[in-house]
Each structure stands twice: as structure tokens, then as C-alpha cells.
VEXDREN-2710 file (C-alpha; in Angstrom, 1 decimal):
% VEXDREN-2710
k/r/px/py/pz
1/MET/98.9/128.4/80.9
2/ILE/99.0/124.8/79.8
3/GLU/99.6/124.5/76.0
4/SER/97.5/122.2/73.8
5/MET/98.6/118.7/73.1
6/PRO/99.8/118.0/69.6
7/ASN/97.6/115.9/67.2
8/HIS/98.4/112.2/66.9
9/SER/99.8/111.0/63.6
10/THR/99.6/107.5/62.2
11/ARG/102.1/105.5/64.3
12/LYS/102.3/102.6/66.7
13/PRO/100.3/103.2/69.9
14/GLN/102.3/105.1/72.6
15/ILE/101.7/104.2/76.2
16/LEU/103.0/106.3/79.1
17/ILE/102.9/104.9/82.7
18/LEU/103.2/107.6/85.3
19/THR/104.3/106.4/88.7
20/VAL/106.4/107.5/91.7
21/SER/109.3/105.7/93.4
22/HIS/108.3/106.2/97.0
23/GLY/107.2/102.9/98.3
24/ALA/107.3/99.9/96.0
25/SER/103.6/99.3/95.3
26/HIS/103.2/102.1/92.7
27/TRP/106.3/101.0/90.7
28/ARG/105.5/97.3/90.8
29/ASN/101.9/98.1/89.7
30/GLY/103.3/100.0/86.7
31/GLU/106.0/97.4/85.9
32/ALA/103.4/94.6/85.8
33/LEU/101.3/96.5/83.3
34/ARG/104.4/97.4/81.2
35/LYS/105.3/93.7/80.9
36/ALA/101.7/92.7/80.2
37/PHE/101.4/95.2/77.3
38/LEU/104.5/94.0/75.7
39/GLU/103.4/90.4/76.1
40/ILE/100.1/90.9/74.3
41/GLN/101.4/93.4/71.7
42/PRO/105.2/93.5/71.4
43/GLU/105.1/96.3/68.9
44/LEU/103.7/98.8/71.4
45/SER/105.8/101.7/72.7
46/VAL/105.5/101.6/76.5
47/GLU/107.5/103.9/78.8
48/MET/107.3/104.0/82.5
49/VAL/108.6/107.1/84.3
50/ASP/108.7/108.5/87.8
51/GLY/106.5/111.5/87.3
52/LEU/108.1/113.4/90.2
53/GLU/111.5/113.3/88.4
54/HIS/109.9/115.5/85.7
55/CYS/108.5/118.0/88.1
56/ALA/110.0/121.1/89.6
57/PRO/112.6/120.3/92.4
58/TRP/110.6/122.4/95.0
59/PHE/107.5/120.4/94.1
60/ARG/109.3/117.1/94.6
61/ALA/110.3/118.3/98.0
62/TYR/106.7/119.2/98.8
63/TYR/105.4/115.9/97.5
64/ASN/107.8/113.9/99.6
65/SER/107.5/115.9/102.7
66/TYR/105.1/113.3/104.1
67/LEU/108.2/111.3/105.1
68/ILE/109.0/113.8/107.9
69/PRO/105.8/113.2/110.0
70/LEU/105.7/109.6/108.9
71/LYS/109.2/109.1/110.5
72/TYR/109.0/111.5/113.5
73/TRP/105.3/111.8/114.3
74/PRO/103.3/108.9/112.7
75/ALA/100.1/109.8/114.5
76/LEU/100.2/113.3/112.9
77/TRP/100.7/111.7/109.5
78/GLY/97.8/109.3/110.2
79/TRP/95.5/112.2/110.8
80/ILE/96.7/114.0/107.7
81/GLU/96.3/110.9/105.6
82/GLY/92.9/110.3/107.0
83/LEU/91.8/113.7/105.7
84/GLN/93.4/113.1/102.3
85/HIS/91.7/109.7/102.1
86/GLN/88.3/111.4/102.1
87/ALA/89.2/114.6/100.2
88/LYS/88.4/115.2/96.5
89/ALA/92.1/116.2/96.0
90/THR/95.4/115.4/97.6
91/GLY/96.6/118.9/97.3
92/PRO/95.9/122.4/96.0
93/GLY/95.2/122.5/92.3
94/TRP/97.2/125.7/91.8
95/LEU/100.2/124.1/93.5
96/TYR/100.1/121.0/91.3
97/ARG/99.6/123.1/88.2
98/ARG/102.8/125.1/88.9
99/GLY/104.9/122.3/90.1
100/ALA/104.0/119.9/87.3
101/GLN/104.8/122.3/84.4
102/PRO/108.0/120.3/83.4
103/LEU/105.9/117.1/83.6
104/PHE/103.3/118.6/81.4
105/GLN/106.0/119.5/78.8
106/PHE/107.3/116.0/79.0
107/ILE/103.9/114.4/78.4
108/ARG/103.3/116.8/75.4
109/GLY/106.6/115.7/73.9
110/PHE/105.9/112.1/74.4
111/ASN/102.5/112.5/72.8
112/PRO/100.8/109.5/74.3
113/ASP/97.8/107.6/73.2
114/VAL/97.3/106.1/76.6
115/VAL/98.4/107.5/80.0
116/ILE/98.2/105.2/83.0
117/ALA/98.7/106.6/86.6
118/THR/99.6/104.2/89.3
119/GLU/99.6/106.8/92.1
120/VAL/96.8/109.1/93.0
121/GLY/98.6/112.4/92.7
122/MET/99.9/111.4/89.2
123/CYS/96.3/110.7/88.3
124/GLU/95.3/114.1/89.4
125/VAL/98.1/115.7/87.4
126/ALA/97.3/113.8/84.2
127/ALA/93.6/114.6/84.6
128/MET/94.4/118.3/85.0
129/LEU/96.5/118.2/81.8
130/LYS/93.8/116.4/79.9
131/ARG/91.1/118.8/81.2
132/GLU/92.9/122.0/80.5
133/THR/94.3/121.2/77.1
134/ARG/91.5/119.0/75.9
135/ALA/94.1/116.4/75.2
136/ARG/92.7/113.1/73.8
137/PHE/94.8/110.6/75.5
138/TYR/93.0/107.7/77.1
139/LEU/93.5/108.0/80.9
140/VAL/93.7/105.0/83.2
141/ALA/93.7/105.1/87.0
142/SER/95.4/101.9/88.2
143/CYS/94.4/102.3/91.9
144/GLY/95.9/99.2/93.4
145/MET/94.7/98.7/96.9
146/ASP/94.3/102.4/97.4
147/MET/90.8/103.7/98.2
148/ASP/91.5/107.5/98.2
149/ARG/88.6/109.5/96.9
150/ALA/90.9/111.7/94.9
151/TRP/91.3/108.9/92.3
152/ILE/87.8/109.8/91.0
153/GLN/88.5/112.2/88.2
154/PRO/86.0/113.0/85.4
155/GLU/88.8/112.7/82.8
156/ALA/89.6/109.1/83.8
157/ASP/88.4/106.6/81.2
158/LEU/89.0/103.4/83.1
159/TYR/89.6/102.4/86.7
160/LEU/91.6/99.3/87.4
161/LEU/90.5/98.0/90.8
162/PRO/90.5/94.8/93.0
163/PRO/87.0/93.3/93.1
164/GLY/85.0/93.5/96.4
165/GLU/85.5/96.2/99.0
166/VAL/88.0/98.4/97.1
167/ALA/85.9/98.6/94.0
168/ALA/82.7/99.1/96.0
169/GLN/84.1/101.9/98.0
170/LEU/85.4/103.8/95.0
171/LYS/82.1/103.3/93.2
172/ALA/80.3/104.7/96.3
173/VAL/82.3/107.9/96.0
174/GLY/81.8/108.4/92.3
175/ALA/83.6/106.0/90.1
176/PRO/81.2/105.3/87.2
177/GLU/80.1/101.7/87.0
178/ASP/80.8/101.5/83.3
179/ARG/84.4/102.7/83.8
180/VAL/85.4/100.2/86.5
181/LEU/87.3/97.1/85.6
182/PRO/87.5/94.9/88.8
183/CYS/90.3/92.8/87.5
184/GLY/92.5/92.9/90.6
185/MET/95.7/94.7/91.2
186/PRO/98.2/94.2/88.4
187/LEU/101.2/92.1/89.4
188/ASP/104.2/90.6/87.8
189/PRO/103.5/87.8/85.3
190/ALA/105.8/85.5/87.3
191/PHE/102.9/85.1/89.8
192/SER/100.8/83.4/87.2
193/SER/103.2/80.5/86.9
194/LEU/104.6/80.0/90.4
195/PRO/106.8/76.9/91.2
196/ASP/105.4/74.5/93.8
197/GLN/106.9/74.9/97.3
198/GLN/109.4/72.0/97.0
199/THR/110.7/73.2/93.6
200/ALA/111.1/76.7/95.0
201/ARG/113.0/75.5/98.0
202/VAL/115.4/73.4/95.9
203/ARG/116.1/76.5/93.8
204/LEU/116.7/78.7/96.8
205/GLY/118.6/76.2/98.9
206/ILE/115.9/76.1/101.6
207/GLU/115.7/73.1/103.9
208/PRO/112.6/71.1/102.6
209/ALA/111.4/69.7/106.0
210/ILE/111.4/72.8/108.2
211/PRO/108.7/75.5/108.1
212/MET/109.9/78.8/106.6
213/LEU/108.9/82.3/107.7
214/LEU/109.4/85.1/105.2
215/VAL/109.9/88.5/106.9
216/LEU/109.4/91.5/104.7
217/PHE/109.9/95.2/105.2
218/GLY/108.5/96.6/102.0
219/GLY/110.4/97.8/98.9
220/VAL/112.0/100.8/100.6
221/GLY/112.6/99.0/103.9
222/PHE/110.5/100.5/106.7
223/GLY/110.7/98.6/109.9
224/LYS/111.7/98.3/113.5
225/PRO/113.8/95.2/114.0
226/HIS/114.5/96.0/117.6
227/ARG/110.8/95.3/118.3
228/LEU/110.6/92.3/116.0
229/LEU/113.7/90.2/116.6
230/PRO/113.3/89.6/120.4
231/GLN/109.8/88.2/119.6
232/LEU/111.1/85.8/117.0
233/ARG/113.6/84.5/119.5
234/LYS/110.6/83.3/121.6
235/VAL/109.1/81.1/118.9
236/GLN/109.1/77.5/120.1
237/HIS/108.6/75.7/116.8
238/PRO/111.5/74.9/114.5
239/LEU/111.6/77.7/112.0
240/GLN/113.6/78.8/109.0
241/GLN/113.7/82.6/108.8
242/VAL/114.4/84.7/105.7
243/PHE/114.5/88.5/106.0
244/ILE/114.1/90.7/102.9
245/THR/114.8/94.3/103.7
246/GLY/114.2/96.0/100.3
247/LYS/116.5/98.9/99.5
248/ASN/117.3/99.8/103.0
249/ARG/121.0/98.7/103.5
250/ARG/121.0/100.0/107.1
251/LEU/118.1/97.7/107.9
252/GLU/119.9/94.7/106.3
253/GLU/123.0/95.3/108.3
254/GLU/121.0/95.7/111.5
255/ILE/119.5/92.3/111.1
256/ARG/122.6/90.5/109.9
257/PRO/124.1/89.8/113.4
258/TYR/120.8/88.1/114.4
259/CYS/121.3/85.6/111.6
260/GLN/125.0/85.0/112.0
261/HIS/124.7/82.3/114.6
262/ARG/121.4/80.8/113.4
263/ARG/121.7/77.9/111.0
264/HIS/118.5/78.4/109.2
265/CYS/118.4/82.2/109.0
266/ARG/119.3/84.6/106.1
267/VAL/118.9/88.3/105.3
268/TYR/118.8/89.9/101.9
269/GLY/118.3/93.4/100.6
270/TRP/116.4/94.0/97.4
271/VAL/115.5/90.8/95.5
272/GLU/114.2/90.3/91.9
273/ASN/112.6/86.9/92.6
274/ILE/110.2/87.7/95.4
275/HIS/107.7/85.3/93.8
276/GLU/110.0/82.4/94.4
277/TRP/110.5/83.3/98.1
278/MET/106.8/83.6/98.5
279/ALA/106.3/80.2/96.9
280/ALA/108.9/78.6/99.2
281/ALA/107.5/80.1/102.4
282/ASP/104.8/78.8/104.8
283/LEU/104.1/82.1/106.5
284/MET/104.8/85.8/105.9
285/LEU/105.4/88.4/108.6
286/GLY/105.8/92.0/108.0
287/LYS/104.8/95.4/106.7
288/PRO/101.5/95.1/104.8
289/GLY/102.1/97.3/101.7
290/GLY/99.6/97.1/98.9
291/ALA/101.9/95.2/96.5
292/THR/103.1/92.8/99.2
293/VAL/99.6/91.9/100.3
294/ASN/98.5/91.4/96.7
295/GLU/101.5/89.2/95.9
296/ALA/101.1/87.1/99.1
297/ILE/97.4/86.5/98.3
298/ASN/98.3/85.4/94.8
299/ALA/101.0/83.1/96.1
300/GLY/98.5/81.6/98.6
301/LEU/100.8/82.7/101.4
302/PRO/99.2/83.3/104.9
303/LEU/100.0/86.8/106.3
304/VAL/100.8/88.1/109.7
305/ALA/100.8/91.8/109.4
306/PHE/102.9/93.8/111.8
307/ASP/103.9/97.5/112.2
308/PRO/101.7/98.9/109.4
309/LEU/102.2/102.6/108.4
310/PRO/99.3/104.9/109.2
311/GLY/96.7/105.1/106.5
312/ILE/96.2/102.6/103.7
313/GLU/98.4/99.9/105.4
314/ARG/96.2/99.9/108.5
315/ARG/93.1/99.7/106.3
316/LEU/94.7/96.8/104.6
317/CYS/95.2/95.1/108.0
318/ASP/91.5/95.2/108.5
319/LEU/90.9/93.7/105.1
320/ILE/93.5/90.9/105.8
321/GLU/91.4/89.8/108.8
322/LYS/88.1/90.4/107.0
323/TRP/89.2/88.2/104.1
324/GLN/90.6/85.6/106.5
325/VAL/93.9/85.4/104.7
326/GLY/95.9/86.2/107.8
327/TYR/96.1/88.1/111.0
328/TRP/97.2/91.5/112.3
329/ALA/99.6/91.4/115.2
330/ARG/98.7/94.7/116.8
331/ARG/101.4/94.4/119.5
332/ALA/104.9/92.9/119.2
333/GLU/104.1/90.6/122.1
334/GLU/101.4/88.9/120.0
335/ILE/103.9/87.7/117.3
336/ALA/105.5/84.6/118.9
337/PRO/102.3/83.2/120.3
338/LEU/100.5/83.7/117.0
339/LEU/103.3/82.1/115.0
340/ASP/103.5/79.2/117.3
341/ARG/99.7/78.7/117.1
342/LEU/99.7/78.7/113.3
343/LEU/102.7/76.4/113.0
344/ALA/101.0/74.0/115.4
345/ASP/97.9/73.9/113.3
346/PRO/98.4/72.8/109.6
347/SER/94.6/72.9/109.0
348/GLU/94.5/76.6/109.9
349/LEU/97.4/77.4/107.6
350/ALA/95.6/75.4/104.9
351/ARG/92.4/77.4/105.4
352/LEU/94.2/80.7/105.2
353/ARG/96.0/79.6/102.0
354/ALA/92.7/78.4/100.4
355/ASN/91.1/81.8/101.3
356/ALA/94.0/83.6/99.7
357/LEU/94.0/81.6/96.5
358/ALA/90.2/82.2/96.2
359/LYS/91.0/85.9/95.9
360/ALA/94.0/85.5/93.6
361/ARG/93.9/87.3/90.3
362/PRO/97.2/86.3/88.7
363/GLN/96.0/87.4/85.2
364/ALA/95.0/90.9/86.4
365/ALA/97.8/92.7/84.4
366/ARG/97.1/90.9/81.2
367/GLN/93.3/91.4/81.6
368/ALA/93.8/95.1/82.2
369/ALA/96.2/95.6/79.3
370/ALA/93.9/93.8/76.9
371/ALA/90.9/95.8/78.1
372/ILE/92.8/99.1/77.8
373/MET/93.8/98.4/74.2
374/ASN/90.4/97.2/73.2
375/ASP/88.6/100.2/74.7
376/TRP/91.1/102.7/73.3
377/GLN/90.8/101.2/69.8
378/ALA/87.0/101.3/70.1
379/ARG/87.1/105.1/70.9
380/ARG/89.5/106.1/68.2
END
């Protein structure tokens, strides 16, 4: 039995952002919104939490069990994810209800005016609590690049979506037109005031006259360097290479020997200034996570997607080519010829960059934060 939420008293608005820490996209989505709220209304109380940390331990294990097939049997995970993508729920309601009891208690104690979910399961949990307690908090689904049908919850008051295909698909499966804000995926305010390439290169100590390739492996560091590095050795054009491996120290150490005897080659783990690295680069190669793709587009950085995880990342590869902001290297052997072709054709790089900037939404987080506060105020 889920207890009723307490009544709100007169106080400054309380905003709770529910996210999860697997992958980086969900967290970066939430962090962008948190910063935007505090920029437009510094007096707001905004807290972002990993919802799973407030759930039962057995439920966290269940929730993260996708990592097992993802690592050892990707095709199986791709099949499972394909089913979830079309389903009205990502898991059994009774299971979520039992496993999320500690999270329900935390939310009741926080007593939020606004709850924002940046991951689909957290949206389902928040909708369940709102439905079964008749809680009055304003629920926002910040969907990012994710097009899972389970985002569509009757209790959601607003959907934050990228314009175009993502918004159209979620509208097609039930997102009400009047609740959709096609503002783009929220991203860090730093992307709204990027330095020019030469300024970024001076700050980072990058050679100004040699093209730079930024190789990314996502926030948690998924990747297979043994497939990638031999192909990069085959690139004929002069090239600076910067590898950013996220939070995977093993991956960083695996790449380090490759860089040791190359003058213009570096490897880093997690960085806080990814916007500067993107501003400095000519091309990006790597894993096409939702946040990474969104940030690259907003930086006008042409993409070469490689080794996507099953599910949303493969769907994003299709969009990268449809939007003409980059290419999908489906096989490792395609990487070197593709990079050489792009490096030999400045007009092609300029075209990809222009297409990306045409889709950029650098003010998405601020637009979303303002819309949320205005709509919440109007409904009070």
C-alpha cells in the first residue's frame, strides 16, 4: 500500500530530478536541467538523485541485470530491448511497486512540487506513485533521444523531446500534443557559449595546424580498442588523436601504450570539459550515446559512429545518417578509409558541420526549465 503524499505548505518550490547512474546520458540530462533551474531562479530547491540508490537492493540488482546480456550476449539484449522499446511498460508493475517502496518513502519525505524523470523506468515509478496516492506534484518526462513507448504515462504533465523524428514517434504512440515541448535534449549550459576552435586548442595545448580526431567511449567507457586501434594506425592523413574513456580506468590503461610513442596522441579518463574538447576537434569517432550525439550536434562536430550498443544507440546511428551529420562505420575496416575520405574533403566536413548546427538546440535546458516553472505556476 502506497501512503498518500503530504500537503504542500507555503515554501520555495521544490524540484526533484530522478535519474540513474548507468550510462551518462540520463545523468547529464538531469544535471543540465538542474543548472538551468538555478540559473533562471536561484532561490529554487533542486535536488538530483539516483533513484535506484533509494530502491531495495534486490531491485537494483534486477534493474541492472541488463548488463549481463549486454556484455556476454549482445544479440540477446538487442532482442529484449526491442521488445521493451515497443512495450507499454519496461517491467512488471507489481515488481516495480515492491522494489521502489524505499524510493516512494524518499519522495514523500522530499515533498516535491515538481518531479522530473530522465530515465524511462524512473518515469514509470514516479507515475505509479502519483497515480496511486493522487499526489499533486507536476511530473516531467525528460526523454532525451529515447523513443521507448513506456515513456507515455497518463500522469506525465510535460514531455521534453527533441523536435523531428523523436517527438513524432512518441506522439504517434500516445504523447498528447499539448503536453509535448520539442525543445531539444537538455545539455550543459557550457554548450551555449562554446569557444572557437583555435581558442579551444590553445587552452588544451592542441597543435593548431593538424586535424584532430576525438575518440569517445561514453561516460562509463564501453568499447573495444583491440578492434579500433589497428584501424587508426592505417589512417594516411596527419592526425592528432585524443581518446576520452569515461570512468573506465581499464580502458584508459589499455589505450595508453598506443599513445606513448605517438607525438600527437593523448588519452584521458573522465573529463569535466568535454565541451572544450568537442570545440577543438575536427571529427568525432566512437560510441553514439544519446548525450554524446546531442553534444556533438550542438558543437557542430561531424560524427563517425562505431560499435553502438544494441537498441537506442543503433537507432541513433540511423538518425545520424538520416540527418546527414555524420556516418555509421558498420565494420571496423570501414574506419580508416572513411576518416581519410573526410579529412581529404574539407567541403564535406563543412557540410556535416552546417547540418549539425542547423539541428543544435543550445538553449534547450533553459527553455525547458522556464516552461516547467511557468506551467507549474499556472496549474497551482
